[in-house]
LUMRO-148325 format. One record per residue (C-alpha): residue number from 1; residue in three letters; x, y, z. Coordinates in steps of 0.02 Angstrom, whole numbers, plus 50000, padded with zeros to 5 digits. Example, Ala and Ser with C-alpha at 12.3 -4.5 7.8 and 13.67 -1.06 7.14 Angstrom:
<rs>
(r 1,Ala,(50615,49775,50390))
(r 2,Ser,(50684,49947,50357))
</rs>
This chain:
<rs>
(r 1,Met,(51797,50152,51091))
(r 2,Lys,(51824,50255,50928))
(r 3,Ser,(51753,50407,51015))
(r 4,Arg,(51871,50388,51161))
(r 5,Thr,(52022,50371,51043))
(r 6,Gly,(51962,50514,50942))
(r 7,Phe,(51947,50621,51093))
(r 8,Phe,(52121,50582,51151))
(r 9,Val,(52196,50613,50981))
(r 10,Leu,(52114,50787,50976))
(r 11,Ala,(52170,50821,51160))
(r 12,Ala,(52346,50783,51122))
(r 13,Val,(52335,50897,50961))
(r 14,Leu,(52258,51032,51065))
(r 15,Leu,(52398,51018,51198))
(r 16,Phe,(52528,51027,51057))
(r 17,Val,(52448,51182,50995))
(r 18,Phe,(52438,51256,51175))
(r 19,Ala,(52625,51221,51185))
(r 20,Val,(52660,51310,51027))
(r 21,Val,(52552,51461,51079))
(r 22,Val,(52646,51467,51258))
(r 23,Phe,(52816,51456,51163))
(r 24,Glu,(52763,51602,51050))
(r 25,Gly,(52698,51695,51198))
(r 26,Val,(52866,51680,51289))
(r 27,Gln,(52950,51741,51130))
(r 28,Leu,(52842,51894,51125))
(r 29,Ile,(52870,51934,51306))
(r 30,Ala,(53060,51916,51278))
(r 31,Thr,(53043,52063,51149))
(r 32,Gly,(53025,52183,51292))
(r 33,Lys,(52912,52289,51195))
(r 34,Pro,(52745,52336,51284))
(r 35,Ala,(52638,52264,51140))
(r 36,Gly,(52735,52106,51135))
(r 37,Ile,(52727,52090,51317))
(r 38,Gly,(52532,52115,51318))
(r 39,Ile,(52504,51993,51174))
(r 40,Gly,(52626,51869,51256))
(r 41,Val,(52530,51872,51424))
(r 42,Cys,(52367,51843,51326))
(r 43,Ala,(52447,51704,51235))
(r 44,Met,(52488,51624,51403))
(r 45,Val,(52314,51645,51478))
(r 46,Ile,(52214,51570,51336))
(r 47,Pro,(52304,51405,51344))
(r 48,Ala,(52290,51399,51531))
(r 49,Ile,(52093,51412,51511))
(r 50,Gly,(52101,51275,51372))
(r 51,Val,(52195,51158,51488))
(r 52,Trp,(52078,51191,51632))
(r 53,Phe,(51926,51154,51526))
(r 54,Leu,(52010,51002,51453))
(r 55,Trp,(52050,50938,51625))
(r 56,His,(51875,50955,51681))
(r 57,Thr,(51798,50869,51534))
(r 58,Val,(51918,50724,51560))
(r 59,Gln,(51875,50715,51743))
(r 60,Phe,(51689,50722,51695))
(r 61,Gly,(51709,50575,51573))
(r 62,Arg,(51812,50471,51693))
(r 63,Arg,(51685,50494,51839))
(r 64,Ser,(51534,50464,51735))
(r 65,Glu,(51612,50310,51664))
(r 66,Ala,(51664,50247,51835))
(r 67,Met,(51481,50268,51890))
(r 68,Ala,(51423,50174,51735))
(r 69,Arg,(51539,50034,51781))
(r 70,Glu,(51480,50033,51962))
(r 71,Leu,(51291,50029,51899))
(r 72,Glu,(51331,49890,51777))
(r 73,Ala,(51403,49787,51913))
(r 74,Glu,(51246,49812,52020))
(r 75,Gly,(51137,49774,51869))
(r 76,Gly,(51064,49948,51882))
(r 77,Leu,(51111,50021,51710))
(r 78,Pro,(50960,50088,51617))
(r 79,Val,(50895,49972,51486))
(r 80,Asp,(50871,50037,51310))
(r 81,Glu,(50676,50030,51304))
(r 82,Leu,(50659,50167,51182))
(r 83,Val,(50555,50145,51015))
(r 84,Arg,(50660,50187,50868))
(r 85,Thr,(50620,50240,50690))
(r 86,Pro,(50667,50127,50539))
(r 87,Gly,(50814,50251,50517))
(r 88,Gly,(50875,50221,50699))
(r 89,Arg,(50817,50379,50770))
(r 90,Ile,(50733,50386,50945))
(r 91,Asp,(50546,50415,50946))
(r 92,Arg,(50517,50574,51034))
(r 93,Ala,(50360,50506,51126))
(r 94,Ser,(50451,50362,51185))
(r 95,Ala,(50598,50459,51248))
(r 96,Asp,(50472,50582,51336))
(r 97,Ala,(50379,50434,51424))
(r 98,Val,(50550,50360,51487))
(r 99,Phe,(50602,50535,51546))
(r 100,Ala,(50441,50564,51632))
(r 101,Arg,(50465,50402,51734))
(r 102,Arg,(50647,50437,51772))
(r 103,Gln,(50611,50618,51829))
(r 104,Ala,(50472,50545,51947))
(r 105,Gln,(50602,50424,52022))
(r 106,Ala,(50727,50569,52043))
(r 107,Glu,(50595,50666,52136))
(r 108,Glu,(50557,50516,52247))
(r 109,Ser,(50742,50486,52290))
(r 110,Pro,(50831,50649,52277))
(r 111,Gly,(50986,50591,52367))
(r 112,Asp,(51014,50430,52254))
(r 113,Trp,(51151,50463,52122))
(r 114,Arg,(51086,50309,52029))
(r 115,Val,(50923,50387,51987))
(r 116,Trp,(51002,50556,51938))
(r 117,Phe,(51122,50450,51825))
(r 118,Arg,(50974,50365,51741))
(r 119,Leu,(50891,50536,51722))
(r 120,Ala,(51044,50606,51637))
(r 121,Val,(51035,50465,51514))
(r 122,Ala,(50851,50501,51489))
(r 123,Tyr,(50887,50681,51454))
(r 124,Ala,(51022,50630,51333))
(r 125,Asp,(50904,50512,51247))
(r 126,Ala,(50773,50656,51238))
(r 127,Gly,(50910,50760,51147))
(r 128,Asp,(50927,50880,51289))
(r 129,Thr,(51119,50879,51303))
(r 130,Pro,(51152,51026,51415))
(r 131,Arg,(51023,50965,51542))
(r 132,Ala,(51094,50791,51528))
(r 133,Arg,(51268,50859,51565))
(r 134,Arg,(51205,50962,51723))
(r 135,Thr,(51109,50812,51778))
(r 136,Met,(51262,50704,51767))
(r 137,Gln,(51366,50829,51861))
(r 138,His,(51232,50823,51998))
(r 139,Ala,(51243,50629,52003))
(r 140,Ile,(51440,50647,52011))
(r 141,Arg,(51420,50761,52156))
(r 142,Leu,(51301,50647,52245))
(r 143,His,(51416,50496,52204))
(r 144,Thr,(51573,50577,52277))
(r 145,Gly,(51488,50623,52427))
(r 146,Ala,(51421,50453,52457))
</rs>
């Protein structure tokens, strides 16, 4: 819950900064000078890209959380079966073994979003965040198509 609160606080601050940048961009455009207009237009484009990115990040989180709730209701959430070191870190060999099993399940059922969700969790456990995110996006596409 702390990470969600932190995310929304940072998102609110980011939106406030975007508003300030847009306000300054409007002020620069209002000068009527070519350099001011150019900088003002750039000041409008950058927050637009940021808002787009923020929106997609929020949607990704909402959709993956909804899928997790659905899996939980079905009793299909992946169980934490990873071996951990005394310091709490995940043992690499354990994560690789779970990953291999999840990958085999995804190859057996390529159209099932549930196995892709579990594979994304396995990628995250193995420390491969970019692939975990891409795999979760694939699971989301399968889920919304279902």
